[in-house]
N, C-alpha and C positions, 0 to 999 in steps of 0.2 A: 752590911755595907750597901748603899744604894747602887742601882744599876741603870745605865743609860745606853741607848742604841742610836748610832748615827747612820742615817740613810743618805748616802751620797759621798763618794770618794772625790770631793771637791776641796779646793783650798780652804773654804769656809767650814766645810764639814770637818776636815782634819784639825783645823784650829779650834773648833768647839770641842772636839774630842779631847784635845790636849788640855784645854781649860778644865773640863770635867775631871779628867784623870788626875790633874794636879790638885784637885779638890778632894781626892780620895774616893771618887766615884768609879765603879767598875764599868769600863766602856767597851762596847763591841761595835765595830763598824761592819756594816753589811756590804760585801763586795759582790760584783756582778758574776765573777767566775772564781774557780779555785786558784787559777794562776794569778789573778789580781790580788786575792787574799794572801797568797804566799808571798807575793812581792811586797805588800804592805807590812806583813809580819816581819819580813826580812829587813825592812827599813826601820823597824823598831820605833814606832811612834809613841810608845808608852802605853798602848792598849792593843787589844787583839782584833783581828779581822777574820771574817768567815763568809763563805758564800752560801751558807745554810741559814735561811731566813728564820726558821724555827729556833735554831741555836742562838742567833743574834738577838731575838726578841724574848727569849725565855726569861720570865721573871722581871722584865724591865719595868722601871717606873716612869721613864721618860724616853720618848722617841723623837728625835730631831730630824726633820726632813730638810736637808741642805742640798737640794737638787734644783736644776733649772725649772722655771715655772711651767714650761711647755712639756716637761716630763713628770710634773708633779702628780697629776691624776693617775698616770700609769703606775707610779711608785706606791701611792697610797692604796691602790687597788691590789697590788701584789702583797702588801703586808697586812691588810686589814683583818684577815682571818687568823692572824697570829698574835693579836693583841689581847691583853687581859682587861678586865673591867676597871682596873685602877690606873691604867696607862695614861700618862699625859702626852698629848700629841702637839708638838711644836713645829711651826713652819719657820724656816730661816731663809725663805726665798723672797725676793723682791720683784714681783712682776704680776701680771694679770694673764689669765688663760685667754689666748687669742680668740678661739671660737665662741666662747661664752661671755668673755669680759669679767669673769668671776675672780674674786680674790682667793688666795690659797686656803684661808680658813673656811670659806664657803665650799670649796671642793672637798675638804676633809669632812665637813658636816654632811654633805650629800652622800659621801661614800661610807662614812661611819657615824650615822646619826645617834647611835647608842652612847657615844662618847662626847656628845655635844658640849657638855659642861667642862670637859677636860682638854679643850682645844685652846692653844695660845699661839702667839706669834712673837718673833724676836726681830727687832729692827732698830736702826740707829746709825751713827757715823762709825761704822765698823769695817775699816779697811783691813782685811784679814792678814795681810803681810805684816803690818805694824803690830797687831795683837799677837801674832805668832812670834814676833821678836821680843815680846814682853813689854811693849810700850803701853802706857795707860790709855784706857778707852772707857766709854760708857754706852749703855744701850737701854732699850725699853722692851719690856715684855707686856703684852696686852692680852687680856682674856675677858670673856663675858662674865665669868666667875672669878673675882679678884683673888680668891683663895688659890685657884689653880695657878695664876700668875705668880703668886708669892711662893708656892711650892717649887716652881721652876726656877725662880730667882735664887732660892736657897741653894740649889744644886750648882748653879752657874757662876754666881758672883764671887769676886775675889778682890783683894786690895787694889789690883790694877785693872779690874773689869767691873765697874760700878753698874748696877742695874736698877732701873725705876719701873714701877708698875702702873697700869692704867686699865680701864675697862673699855676704852675707845679702840676696839679692834679695827674697825673700818678706817679710822684716822691714821693709825700706825701703819697699816698695810698700804693705804693709798699714798701716804707720804713717801714711803720707801719705794714704791713702784713709779709714781709719777715724777719724782725728782730725777729719775734716770733720763727722762725725755729732755729736761732742762739741761742736764749734764752733757747730753749730745750737742745741744746748741752752744753751750759754753766752750766745748772742745772745738767746734767749728770756728767760733770767734777767735780763739787762740791760734788755730791753724791758719786763719786769714791774716793774722798779725794785727788785729784791730785794737789791741790794748786792753788794759784792765778796766778803764772807765766804761768802755762799751760793754764789756762782759758783765760788770756790776749792774749796769742799767738793764741789760737783757735778763739777767737772773732775777732781779727784784721784780720787774714787771711781769715776767713769766710766772713767777710764784703766785702772783695775784690770781692768774688764770687757774693754776693748780688748786688753790684754796677754794675758789668758786666751784670748780668741778667736784672737789672733794665734798663740799657741803651738799651739793645736789645728789651725791651718792651716799649720804647718810653719815658723814664724818663730823667730828666736833672741831670747831675752828681753832681752839687753843692748841690742839695737837700739832697743827701745821707750823706753829711758832715755837715749838719746843724741841727737845732733843731728837725725836724721831722725824721731825720736819726740817726746820732750819738747820739743825745740827748736821743731819745727814746730807742736806742740800749743799752746805758749805764744803764738806769733805769731798763730795763727789764732783763738784764743779771746779775745784782748785788743785786736787791732787793728781800727780802723774801716775799714781797707782790705780786711778779710776778707769775701769774698762770702758765705760760709756764716754768719758772725756776722750779717751784714746781713739775710739771709733770716730767721734765727731772731728777731732783734730786731723786725722788722716784722710777723712772724706774731703775736708777743706784743702788738703794738700794734693788732691787729684786722684787718690786711689779709689777703687770701686768698693762697694760694700761687700761684695762676694770675696774679693781679694783680702780685705781686712779681716773678715770673719774667719776665713780659712787659716790665716796666720796666727790667730789667737788660740791659746790653749784652753781658755775659759770663755763662757758666753757673756756678751754684753746685754743684759736684760732690757735695756732701754729700747732696743730695736724692736723686739716683739711687743713690748708694752706700747710703743707708739702705734703699732698696727692694731692692737686691741682697743686702744682709746679711739682711734679713727672709726672703728666699727661700732663701738659702744655709743659714742656721741651721735652717730647717725641713727642708731636704733632708738635712742631715748630723746632725740631732738634737742641735744645739748650743744653748746658752743665751746670750742676750744681752738681758736684760730692759730695760736702759736704752735700748738701740737700738730696742727694740720700742715704748717710750714715744714716742720721737721719730717712729717710723714712724706710730703712730696719730694723732699731732698733724698730721703732714704729709698722710696719705692717708685717715684715717678721720674727719676733721673734728672731732677732739677739741680743746678749747681749750688754749692754751699753759699755762693755770693747772694743767692736769692734770700737768704736768711735776713740780712740787714734791710734789703729793699722792702720785702714783704712785712717785716716787723715794723719798720718805720711807718708804713701805710696804715697798719692796724692801730698803732698808737695815735696817729693823727685823726683817724676816724673815731 
């Protein structure tokens, strides 16, 4: 029986653990403490939890890192000495490392270069709560070595969770990360009560910026118009389950970013991704004016009403 390890006691991590367990995979979730492991085991998710990383990774074929992007390097550093030569390493995070601007697969490759061919990423319109309820969904697994992607696909797919594969790792990761910035803006437009016409225009025109930025960073254009791109964008910009939409909406309602973040049990990746893109575009002399508007609202205390005024000016220019 195949074995998988989940790193990250997050909603998405637990949902993926359940998907694997339902497929007959032996799943172990690595918890941060004995108390957390005991609590998870008491909740009976259908798989075991342990605070012993050696136990969690013993004989595992697949390790899924479902942790916030800013904690990603810390987690891969903690587990890398417990991996075997056959382990597939999958990132389920949608963000960029702020300090470096790196994607999650690049961080894995830096920390575990010996397993370069066994790195893959999972992304798509995957609202965890819906999948946990058994509602149908689809996703994309990307890997440099397509065989790795197909091996991971065989473990995760089910009649209600369809999976496609690609070798465009950069495109899949950048789609998943950058769409969160657009979702913040879509939430602001809803919070301001500007209507669906305005939101549709904003999302469509902003996505052009994302595609241009993605191409400059080595992604393939087609990926942005597929499941990992437009599919994920639509789900994140319209669903009330979207954490990034939630943050944008409540910013427009007058709440502070600190207040909103403190009230949320999970992290909205778009916030730190906006900061990472701000720094990355400056470093590489790239242009991302719409992302800059979102950045200034988040970090420069500009009101959300600036979104439409600044956006209109960019479009006219």
